[in-house]
Rosetta silent file (secondary structure, phi, psi, omega in degrees, C-alpha in Angstrom):
SEQUENCE: MSADPRDEIVEHLPALRAFALSLTRNGSLADDMVQDALVKAWTKIHTFEPGTNMRAWLFTILRNTYYSNRRKAGREVGDADGLLTETLSEKPAHDGRLQMADFMRAFQKLNDEQREALVLVGASGFSYEEAAGMCNVAVGTIKSRTNRARARLAELLHLSDDEAFELTDQATLAVVSGNKPATAR
SCORE:     score description
SCORE:     0.000 S_00000001
   1 L     0.000  136.367 -179.211    0.000    0.000    0.000 S_00000001
   2 L   -80.668  164.803 -178.316    1.320    3.445   -0.924 S_00000001
   3 L   -73.311  -34.812 -178.822    1.668    6.311    1.520 S_00000001
   4 L   -98.374  119.655 -177.559   -0.680    8.625   -0.420 S_00000001
   5 H   -62.916  -21.685  178.313   -4.224    7.232   -0.782 S_00000001
   6 H   -62.690  -31.473  179.554   -4.637    9.138   -4.059 S_00000001
   7 H   -64.231  -27.408 -177.142   -2.142    6.751   -5.669 S_00000001
   8 H   -79.924  -21.581 -176.150   -4.499    3.847   -4.958 S_00000001
   9 H   -56.551  -42.921 -176.073   -7.519    5.401   -6.703 S_00000001
  10 H   -58.505  -34.543 -179.055   -6.252    4.521  -10.197 S_00000001
  11 H   -60.434  -25.823 -172.466   -6.207    0.801   -9.330 S_00000001
  12 H   -99.058    1.273 -177.277   -9.981    0.819   -8.874 S_00000001
  13 H   -58.058  -47.613 -179.909  -11.005    2.578  -12.121 S_00000001
  14 H   -61.003  -40.716  179.485  -11.959   -0.588  -14.073 S_00000001
  15 H   -67.772  -38.079  177.976  -14.082   -1.891  -11.183 S_00000001
  16 H   -63.380  -43.543 -179.907  -15.720    1.541  -10.735 S_00000001
  17 H   -65.027  -41.306  178.924  -16.606    1.699  -14.436 S_00000001
  18 H   -62.181  -42.216  178.481  -18.039   -1.807  -14.365 S_00000001
  19 H   -64.755  -44.140  179.298  -20.149   -0.936  -11.318 S_00000001
  20 H   -62.812  -40.179  178.893  -21.333    2.304  -12.933 S_00000001
  21 H   -64.902  -36.657  177.996  -22.202    0.438  -16.125 S_00000001
  22 H   -67.901  -30.439  178.838  -24.237   -2.094  -14.148 S_00000001
  23 H   -78.279  -44.334 -171.807  -26.179    0.763  -12.552 S_00000001
  24 H   -93.784  -28.434 -174.766  -26.757    2.931  -15.629 S_00000001
  25 L    57.883   32.019 -179.255  -26.673    0.404  -18.530 S_00000001
  26 L  -149.249  115.562 -174.888  -25.229    3.262  -20.601 S_00000001
  27 H   -59.075  -45.437 -178.961  -21.492    3.551  -21.325 S_00000001
  28 H   -65.059  -44.500  178.828  -21.406    7.310  -21.730 S_00000001
  29 H   -65.548  -37.124  178.221  -23.471    7.909  -18.611 S_00000001
  30 H   -63.858  -43.496  178.293  -21.334    5.423  -16.673 S_00000001
  31 H   -61.514  -42.881  178.150  -18.153    7.263  -17.692 S_00000001
  32 H   -61.753  -41.578 -178.011  -19.665   10.581  -16.602 S_00000001
  33 H   -68.023  -39.372  176.793  -20.728    9.108  -13.307 S_00000001
  34 H   -62.838  -42.508  179.025  -17.277    7.602  -12.633 S_00000001
  35 H   -61.409  -45.967  178.127  -15.728   10.979  -13.392 S_00000001
  36 H   -59.065  -43.355 -179.231  -18.131   12.735  -11.007 S_00000001
  37 H   -65.398  -38.914  179.304  -17.381   10.183   -8.292 S_00000001
  38 H   -66.810  -38.403  177.365  -13.629   10.554   -8.796 S_00000001
  39 H   -62.844  -44.150  178.641  -13.848   14.334   -8.537 S_00000001
  40 H   -62.875  -44.130 -179.582  -15.774   13.969   -5.286 S_00000001
  41 H   -63.662  -42.890 -178.560  -13.295   11.401   -3.958 S_00000001
  42 H   -63.207  -42.878 -178.342  -10.308   13.543   -4.918 S_00000001
  43 H   -74.274  -21.790 -179.299  -11.704   16.651   -3.242 S_00000001
  44 L  -109.797   18.788 -176.719  -12.677   14.698   -0.103 S_00000001
  45 H   -59.047  -25.900  178.860   -9.567   12.495    0.079 S_00000001
  46 H   -66.545  -17.633  178.241   -8.739   14.046    3.438 S_00000001
  47 H   -87.543  -12.329  178.321  -11.809   12.271    4.880 S_00000001
  48 L   -72.681  133.649  179.758  -10.546    8.843    3.787 S_00000001
  49 L   -92.990  111.353  178.453   -9.063    6.885    6.661 S_00000001
  50 L   -54.770  141.489 -178.902   -5.802    5.221    5.601 S_00000001
  51 L    95.856  -13.987  176.671   -5.818    1.516    6.267 S_00000001
  52 L   -93.632 -179.759 -173.283   -9.542    1.153    5.469 S_00000001
  53 L   -81.122  103.708  179.691  -11.000   -0.225    2.229 S_00000001
  54 H   -61.271  -41.586 -178.125  -10.421    2.324   -0.552 S_00000001
  55 H   -61.027  -44.993  179.000  -12.500    0.284   -3.011 S_00000001
  56 H   -63.598  -40.213  178.999  -15.538    0.266   -0.692 S_00000001
  57 H   -62.362  -46.440  179.342  -15.131    4.004   -0.093 S_00000001
  58 H   -65.352  -41.154  179.176  -15.043    4.735   -3.844 S_00000001
  59 H   -64.372  -36.614  177.807  -17.992    2.417   -4.544 S_00000001
  60 H   -64.392  -43.705  177.910  -20.013    4.193   -1.846 S_00000001
  61 H   -62.521  -43.753  179.552  -19.271    7.555   -3.424 S_00000001
  62 H   -63.370  -44.384  178.911  -20.215    6.185   -6.862 S_00000001
  63 H   -62.373  -44.585  178.623  -23.429    4.640   -5.563 S_00000001
  64 H   -64.171  -37.119  177.005  -24.418    7.877   -3.792 S_00000001
  65 H   -63.236  -43.652  179.483  -23.626    9.833   -6.963 S_00000001
  66 H   -59.954  -49.729 -177.944  -25.852    7.487   -8.964 S_00000001
  67 H   -69.946  -32.913  174.708  -28.823    7.852   -6.612 S_00000001
  68 H   -63.911  -43.118  178.262  -28.361   11.620   -6.306 S_00000001
  69 H   -64.503  -37.727  178.224  -28.433   11.877  -10.092 S_00000001
  70 H   -64.543  -44.022  178.146  -31.561    9.702  -10.242 S_00000001
  71 H   -62.740  -43.617  179.358  -33.364   11.903   -7.716 S_00000001
  72 H   -62.507  -43.893 -179.923  -32.284   15.000   -9.612 S_00000001
  73 H   -64.076  -30.359  178.078  -33.425   13.503  -12.940 S_00000001
  74 H   -67.591  -24.446  178.977  -36.817   12.753  -11.385 S_00000001
  75 H   -92.346  -13.150 -177.606  -37.297   16.470  -10.751 S_00000001
  76 L   -92.713  156.247  178.314  -36.114   17.534  -14.207 S_00000001
  77 L  -111.382  126.306  177.832  -38.164   17.682  -17.365 S_00000001
  78 L   -71.593  134.576 -179.337  -36.667   16.311  -20.569 S_00000001
  79 L  -149.478   60.417 -174.488  -36.754   18.797  -23.438 S_00000001
  80 L   -59.731  -37.537 -178.127  -34.314   17.532  -26.060 S_00000001
  81 L   -88.234   -5.877  176.022  -35.906   19.464  -28.935 S_00000001
  82 L    79.443    7.997 -178.045  -36.289   22.680  -26.896 S_00000001
  83 H   -66.107  -41.527  179.109  -40.032   23.045  -27.479 S_00000001
  84 H   -66.516  -43.187 -178.878  -40.865   23.363  -23.793 S_00000001
  85 H   -59.251  -38.423 -179.872  -38.047   25.824  -23.182 S_00000001
  86 H   -60.991  -28.386 -177.758  -39.321   28.100  -25.953 S_00000001
  87 L   -86.216   -5.212 -173.051  -42.625   28.502  -24.118 S_00000001
  88 L   -95.816    1.195 -179.050  -41.007   29.447  -20.810 S_00000001
  89 L   -69.606  146.026 -177.436  -39.696   32.910  -21.659 S_00000001
  90 L  -141.027  137.926  178.764  -41.084   35.697  -19.557 S_00000001
  91 L   -65.655  133.879  178.978  -40.824   39.431  -19.831 S_00000001
  92 L   -60.357  139.416 -178.224  -38.681   40.839  -17.003 S_00000001
  93 H   -65.128  -31.910 -177.683  -40.764   42.455  -14.289 S_00000001
  94 H   -69.142  -25.063 -178.221  -38.493   45.501  -14.123 S_00000001
  95 H   -56.318  -51.323 -179.112  -39.163   46.360  -17.760 S_00000001
  96 H   -62.747  -37.746  179.410  -42.708   47.497  -17.153 S_00000001
  97 H   -65.532  -39.385  179.666  -41.728   49.478  -14.079 S_00000001
  98 H   -66.923  -44.949  179.466  -39.040   51.349  -16.017 S_00000001
  99 H   -67.076  -39.060  179.290  -41.365   52.153  -18.908 S_00000001
 100 H   -64.377  -37.256  177.188  -44.166   53.101  -16.521 S_00000001
 101 H   -62.649  -41.467  175.860  -41.820   55.493  -14.726 S_00000001
 102 H   -61.521  -44.021  179.919  -41.067   57.146  -18.091 S_00000001
 103 H   -61.583  -45.766 -177.936  -44.784   57.333  -18.828 S_00000001
 104 H   -63.244  -38.486  177.072  -45.590   58.876  -15.425 S_00000001
 105 H   -63.265  -43.522  178.974  -42.913   61.549  -15.858 S_00000001
 106 H   -66.853  -41.120 -179.063  -44.335   62.417  -19.293 S_00000001
 107 H   -60.928  -38.958  179.768  -47.922   62.293  -17.994 S_00000001
 108 H   -66.871  -20.483  179.509  -47.075   64.798  -15.250 S_00000001
 109 L   -80.813  -11.394  177.256  -45.868   67.260  -17.913 S_00000001
 110 L   -72.854  154.972  176.359  -49.374   67.457  -19.449 S_00000001
 111 L   -74.477  165.894 -174.388  -51.614   70.327  -18.402 S_00000001
 112 H   -56.232  -45.157 -177.187  -54.428   69.616  -15.926 S_00000001
 113 H   -64.233  -39.483  179.776  -57.203   69.509  -18.555 S_00000001
 114 H   -68.718  -43.059  177.571  -55.305   67.054  -20.766 S_00000001
 115 H   -60.806  -45.139 -179.725  -54.459   64.773  -17.837 S_00000001
 116 H   -59.869  -46.359 -179.507  -58.091   64.879  -16.700 S_00000001
 117 H   -62.301  -43.733  179.319  -59.384   64.029  -20.189 S_00000001
 118 H   -65.110  -40.279  179.993  -56.946   61.120  -20.564 S_00000001
 119 H   -64.614  -45.302 -177.444  -57.787   59.701  -17.145 S_00000001
 120 H   -67.993  -49.293 -174.997  -61.520   59.870  -17.765 S_00000001
 121 H   -83.881  -45.138 -174.916  -61.544   58.595  -21.359 S_00000001
 122 H   -81.506  -50.803 -173.276  -58.383   56.510  -21.517 S_00000001
 123 H   -88.078  -38.861 -176.013  -57.899   55.052  -18.056 S_00000001
 124 L   -89.939  -15.780  174.700  -61.389   55.069  -16.576 S_00000001
 125 L    82.849   15.160  177.548  -63.190   54.030  -19.742 S_00000001
 126 L   -75.137  151.079  175.619  -65.817   56.759  -19.843 S_00000001
 127 L   -73.328  165.530  177.541  -67.211   57.767  -23.216 S_00000001
 128 H   -59.678  -38.326 -178.742  -66.439   61.232  -24.598 S_00000001
 129 H   -64.733  -45.094  179.766  -70.014   62.206  -23.824 S_00000001
 130 H   -63.955  -44.189  179.766  -69.796   61.034  -20.203 S_00000001
 131 H   -64.008  -40.087  179.065  -66.431   62.759  -19.691 S_00000001
 132 H   -62.356  -40.931  177.779  -67.770   65.973  -21.250 S_00000001
 133 H   -63.263  -41.885  179.577  -70.726   65.898  -18.837 S_00000001
 134 H   -65.696  -35.580 -177.539  -68.444   65.398  -15.820 S_00000001
 135 H   -92.235   -4.877  179.573  -66.184   68.285  -16.859 S_00000001
 136 L    58.841   44.845  177.271  -69.096   70.480  -17.929 S_00000001
 137 L  -133.365  171.616  178.989  -67.587   71.070  -21.384 S_00000001
 138 L   -71.815  153.678  178.585  -68.561   70.212  -24.962 S_00000001
 139 H   -58.126  -42.061  178.863  -67.888   66.717  -26.325 S_00000001
 140 H   -59.596  -33.749  179.181  -65.579   68.255  -28.958 S_00000001
 141 H   -66.980  -42.632  178.783  -63.523   69.852  -26.201 S_00000001
 142 H   -64.987  -42.600  179.008  -62.947   66.491  -24.486 S_00000001
 143 H   -61.644  -42.800 -179.860  -62.043   64.903  -27.834 S_00000001
 144 H   -64.961  -45.631  179.722  -59.617   67.730  -28.557 S_00000001
 145 H   -62.214  -42.632 -179.805  -57.996   67.570  -25.102 S_00000001
 146 H   -63.235  -46.225 -178.485  -57.670   63.795  -25.333 S_00000001
 147 H   -63.929  -45.214  178.798  -56.164   63.962  -28.808 S_00000001
 148 H   -64.751  -37.297  178.852  -53.697   66.722  -27.856 S_00000001
 149 H   -65.414  -43.126  178.444  -52.746   64.842  -24.667 S_00000001
 150 H   -63.863  -42.680  179.347  -52.057   61.646  -26.602 S_00000001
 151 H   -63.441  -41.950 -179.576  -49.999   63.532  -29.178 S_00000001
 152 H   -66.693  -40.134  176.500  -47.988   65.277  -26.446 S_00000001
 153 H   -61.633  -45.226  178.833  -47.350   61.980  -24.639 S_00000001
 154 H   -58.693  -41.300  178.481  -46.149   60.412  -27.886 S_00000001
 155 H   -64.531  -47.089 -179.087  -43.810   63.371  -28.384 S_00000001
 156 H   -65.464  -31.722 -179.093  -42.472   63.195  -24.813 S_00000001
 157 L   -93.375    3.575  178.309  -41.975   59.440  -25.064 S_00000001
 158 L    58.695   44.031  177.721  -40.367   59.756  -28.521 S_00000001
 159 L   -99.415  139.893  175.339  -42.963   57.524  -30.187 S_00000001
 160 L   -82.357  170.411 -176.182  -43.649   57.741  -33.904 S_00000001
 161 L   -58.661  -36.264 -176.016  -47.211   57.930  -35.260 S_00000001
 162 L   -96.727    5.942 -175.782  -47.411   54.198  -36.036 S_00000001
 163 L   -99.683  128.502  178.027  -45.598   53.010  -32.913 S_00000001
 164 L   -85.585  150.176  175.855  -47.529   51.674  -29.934 S_00000001
 165 L   -80.499  115.153  179.538  -46.385   52.347  -26.393 S_00000001
 166 L  -109.501  148.129  178.226  -45.178   49.014  -25.045 S_00000001
 167 L   -88.111   33.916  173.974  -44.143   48.367  -21.486 S_00000001
 168 L  -161.988  166.240  178.941  -40.964   46.704  -22.736 S_00000001
 169 L   -86.964  166.081 -174.744  -38.266   47.249  -25.309 S_00000001
 170 H   -64.098  -38.243 -179.466  -38.268   45.629  -28.763 S_00000001
 171 H   -64.672  -42.429  178.903  -35.431   43.192  -28.018 S_00000001
 172 H   -67.201  -41.306  176.438  -37.193   41.838  -24.930 S_00000001
 173 H   -58.081  -40.845 -179.720  -40.475   41.590  -26.832 S_00000001
 174 H   -63.427  -42.138  179.503  -38.681   39.599  -29.517 S_00000001
 175 H   -65.252  -45.468 -177.722  -37.259   37.165  -26.980 S_00000001
 176 H   -66.087  -39.135 -177.522  -40.578   36.703  -25.214 S_00000001
 177 H   -85.737  -14.197 -179.404  -42.524   36.264  -28.443 S_00000001
 178 L    86.057    9.172  178.753  -39.869   34.121  -30.134 S_00000001
 179 L   -99.739  162.558  176.429  -39.454   36.601  -33.016 S_00000001
 180 L   -79.444  142.552  178.917  -36.308   38.343  -34.177 S_00000001
 181 L   -66.795  150.199  177.559  -35.945   41.969  -33.036 S_00000001
 182 L   -68.699  140.391 -179.898  -36.511   44.662  -35.624 S_00000001
 183 L   -89.721  151.410  179.391  -33.275   46.076  -36.992 S_00000001
 184 L   -70.877  143.800 -178.348  -32.547   49.779  -36.970 S_00000001
 185 L  -105.267    0.000    0.000  -32.988   51.536  -40.293 S_00000001
């Protein structure tokens, strides 16, 4: 027996592989498992008691590695083709908060009448007629205030006429939807 227990590990490699193969019935998986067990044994060699059975110690580590991997595999979902993974993307929660903060700053820059018209018609869902009655103004006035408020918000938020205000950026939308982001022109 050598003085350093690490020197003895190599002697047990064929037996470890055979044991791993009997557990997994898959050569590639057995090799991976032996490698994992050897890494664990090497890093924990200080816990091995010289004079005890190195082979039994290594087999115990290999067996525990096998059962740990089995438990882990039982909690995992196989997705070799990536179809499940594609459905799991989610827009970051901070995105909406950042865009909403920009919107609120722009909204505060509107005059009182425009903010009031947008809140009543846009946010609260009242018709132009209902909002006009609440504000004691003509329907055309509410329509005009709403239209000017929307135009001013678009200007403050740097939105073009055909661009919708999204609570996320285009790259994140592309990732979440699975589409490629639009390129700059």
